[in-house]
C-alpha positions in Angstrom: 8.7 -2.2 6.8 6.6 -4.3 9.4 7.6 -4.4 12.9 8.9 -7.8 14.0 6.2 -10.2 15.0 3.5 -8.0 13.1 3.8 -9.7 9.8 0.6 -11.6 9.7 -1.6 -9.0 11.3 -0.3 -6.5 8.6 -1.1 -9.1 5.8 -4.4 -9.8 7.5 -5.2 -6.1 7.6 -4.4 -5.7 3.7 -6.5 -8.6 2.6 -9.4 -7.3 4.7 -9.1 -3.7 3.5 -12.0 -2.9 0.8 -10.6 -1.5 -2.1 -11.5 2.1 -2.7 -13.8 3.1 -5.7 -11.6 3.2 -8.9 -9.0 0.8 -7.6 -8.9 -1.7 -10.4 -6.4 -4.1 -9.1 -3.8 -4.3 -6.2 -0.8 -6.4 -5.5 1.4 -6.8 -2.5 5.0 -8.0 -3.1 7.2 -9.3 -0.5 10.5 -7.4 -1.0 12.3 -8.6 2.2 11.8 -10.6 5.4 9.6 -7.8 6.7 9.3 -5.5 3.8 6.5 -5.3 1.3 5.6 -3.3 -1.7 1.9 -2.2 -2.4 1.1 -1.5 -5.9 -2.5 -0.5 -7.3 -3.7 0.0 -10.7 -6.4 2.7 -10.9 -9.2 3.6 -13.4 -7.9 7.2 -13.5 -5.7 9.7 -11.9 -8.9 11.4 -10.6 -10.0 8.1 -9.0 -6.5 7.8 -7.1 -6.9 11.4 -5.7 -10.3 10.9 -4.7 -9.3 7.7 -2.9 -6.5 9.3 -0.9 -8.6 10.0 2.1 -9.5 6.2 2.3 -6.1 5.2 1.9 -4.7 7.5 4.6 -7.5 6.0 6.9 -6.4 2.5 6.1 -2.7 3.5 6.7 -3.7 5.2 9.9 -5.4 1.9 11.0 -2.2 -0.2 10.4 0.5 2.4 11.4 1.2 0.8 14.9 2.4 -2.4 12.8 4.9 -0.5 10.8 8.5 0.3 11.5 9.8 3.8 10.9 11.9 3.8 7.6 13.7 7.1 8.5 12.8 10.2 10.5 12.1 12.0 7.1 9.8 9.3 5.5 8.1 8.0 8.6 6.6 4.4 7.9 5.9 4.7 4.3 7.8 5.9 1.1 4.7 6.5 -1.2 5.2 7.1 -5.0 2.9 7.1 -7.9 3.1 7.5 -11.7 1.7 6.3 -14.9 2.3 2.6 -16.2 4.7 3.0 -19.1 5.0 -0.7 -20.0 2.7 -3.7 -19.7 3.3 -7.3 -20.9 0.5 -9.7 -20.4 1.1 -13.5 -20.6 
């Protein structure tokens, strides 16, 4: 969740961020007025693991733009897993 008034700065930061090595595709979906979901497809699980420091660095650079979701989660709710279905077209 992006803090009110910080939506454009947050979007600009995502667009300017250079994808880490091994990130094949990335998508940003708007799921609410100030809520977004970032999805990335990776060459391999190893590429994802290797890119974690870069992703954390990017998150730290925009952390002040994000609203706390809950005290337990903080400003993000990260998840990952394998693609189990894909339809093209």
